[in-house]
N, C-alpha and C positions, 0 to 999 in steps of 0.2 A: 504494500500500500504506500502511496506517496505521503510525504511528511505533511502534517496539517498543523495549523497554529491554534492556540487556545483562545479563540474568540469566535463568536457566532458568524456563520456564513449562510448565504441564501441557498435555497434549493433551486433546481433547474427542471423545468417541464417543457413539453412541446404541445401545441394545439393545432388542429387541422381544420381548415375551412374548405369543405369540398362542395362546389357548386355543380348542379346537374339540371338538365332540361327535360321535362316530360313531353308526352305526345301532344299536349295542348300548348306547347311552347311557353310554359310557366317556369320561371327560374326558381329552383329550390336549393336548399342547403341540407347537408347530412348532419343529423343530430343523434346523440345517444342519451338514453335515460340512465342516470347514475344509480348504481346499486348500493353504494356505500356513502357514509358521511364524508365531507360535508355536502350539503345540498342533495341528500339522499332522495331518490325518486324524481329529482328535477332534471330537466333537459339541459344538455350542454354540448359543446363541441367535442369531438373525439380527441383524446390526448392523454398524457400522463408523464410520469417522471423519467428522466434520461438516466440510463444505467451507466456504470463506470466504463464499460467496455464497448460503447457504441457511439457513433457520431450523432449529431442532432437530427440529420435527415433519416438515418437508420432508425432512430427512436421514433420519429414521426410515422414512418412506414410501419413499424412494429405495432405501435399503439392503434393505428388506423385499422390494420388487419385484425388485431386481437379483439377490438371492440365492435367492428362493423362487418368484417369479412372482406372489405374492399382492399385489393392489393394490385401491384403492378401498374400504378399510375404515376404520372409526372407531378412532382411537388415542387413548388417554388417558394422560397423564403419570403415572408411578408414583412414582419416587423417584430421587435422585441418589446414586450410589455412587462414593466417592472414597478408599477405604482405601489406605494405602501398600502397594505391592507387589502390587496386584491385577492388574497387567499387567506381565509380565517385560520388555517392550520399553522402557518409559519410565514417567514419572509421568502416568497417564491417569485422567481423570474421565469417568464414563459417566452419561448421563441415560436412564433406562429408561422404556419405554412398554409398555402392555398393551392387548390387544384380545380380543374374543369374536366368533367366527364359526362358522357351520355349515360344517364342513370339506368336506362333500360338494360345496358350491357353489364351492369354490376349488381347482382342480387345481394341483399343484405343478410347478415347473420350476426346477431349480437352475442357477445360472450365476455369472458373475464369479469370486469367490474361494471359491465353495462347490462341493465335489465332489458333494454330494447334499443333498436336502431331504426330510424325512419327518416324519410325525406319530408321537409317542411317548406311550404311556400314562403318566400320572403315577405309576402304581404300578410301572412297570418302566422306569426311566430309565437311560440309560448314564451313564458318568462325563462330566461337563461341563467345558469349558475355562474358564479365568479364574475369576471368582467367580460364574459363572452359576447355580450351584446356589442360592446365597444370593439372587440376584435372582429366580429362579423361586419360591423359597419365599415371599418377600415378596409377589410378585404373587398367589400362591395365597391368602395370608392376606387380601389386599385383596379378592379375588374372593369369598371366604367371607363377609366382612363386608358387602360391598356388595350381594350377591345377596339379603340379607334385607330391605333397605329400598329397593331400586330393582329394577324388573322387567328387569334386564339379562340374566337367564337365558334369556329368550325369544329372544335373538339367537343362542343356540346351537342352538335347535330349528328344524326345518323350519317353514314358514309354517302348515301344518296338523298338529296334534298331538293326542294323547289326554291325558286327565287322568293316566293312569298314567305316560306319558312325562314329564310335568311333575314329578310326584313323584319319579321316578327321577333326573331331572336335579338336583333340589335335594338329594336324598340323596347323590348322587355328589359334588356340589360341597362340601357341608357335612361329608361323611364319616361320617354316622350316619343310622339309619332314622328316619322320621317317621310319626306316627300317621295312618293313611289317612283316617279320618273327619274328624278335626280339620283336617288340611291342606286337604282338598277343601272343607270348609265355609267356612274362612277365605278360600280363593282365590275360590270362587264368589260369596261375599258381596260382594266388591269390584266385581262386575259388569263386569269388564274382559275376559272371555272370551266370544267370539261362538260359540254352538253352530251347527254346520253340519249340513246335511241330507246328510251323508256319513259313511261308516264306513271303518275300516281295510280294506285289501285284502291278500290274500296272507299271511294269518296262520293258524296252526293252531288257535288258540283262538277264542273267540267275538269277533267284530269289535266294537270299541268306537267310540263316536261321536268325531268329530273336532271340534276347536275352533280358533279363530284369535284371537290377541291383538289387542285394539282399541287400537292405539298412539295414534291421534288422540284418542280419548276419554281415555286416560290423560294426555296432554299438557294437555288442557283442565282435567281435575281437578287436576293437579299445580299449575297456575297459581292454582288456588283454594285451595291449601294441603292437598290430599289427601296422605295418608301411606300409602305402600305398605309393608306389613310382613307377612312370613310367619313 
């Protein structure tokens, strides 16, 4: 064990803000119901204490998998939260991560110290434990900013989607309507959408053409200084 000094030291935790999009293009966040005190039975973000033999990101991935069953996703570090009194147990500092996934592709399974795991619409959230409301708010602000200059929104959609679904996604994330003509013109001008010889199925209205995002082309253009902006 490393040498420690005889004075109090803060504990270190990780918290995960995982956003997902449902079939109705509603933006949701993954929450767990705590099984143990403090805040027993209350909803919270997935997370927990960092172990001595793991990195911050490894700890975030482990806690996310243990508490929700979600694994194998890309996590990006968000911010460090260390206000006094944020955790009633002790002086605790938390490093938050956030991720975007298509929730349909990731079934949930609560375990360890989580009673339950569920997707909650951002417009209808329960009371959250600790300072997780603040963490979620900051993650949502980061998402709103980043979705404008990086094509991260496509990670929330199925692999095949319509132009209407893309617009609905951006309107949901940004929280306001977008001009249909200007939005589609700007998006199609980037030439990053591959039109498919397929249309929607099982819809009551006129079936729309499906598209796929060209991730490899975007990566090539990005290396050349391409600026994605909607």
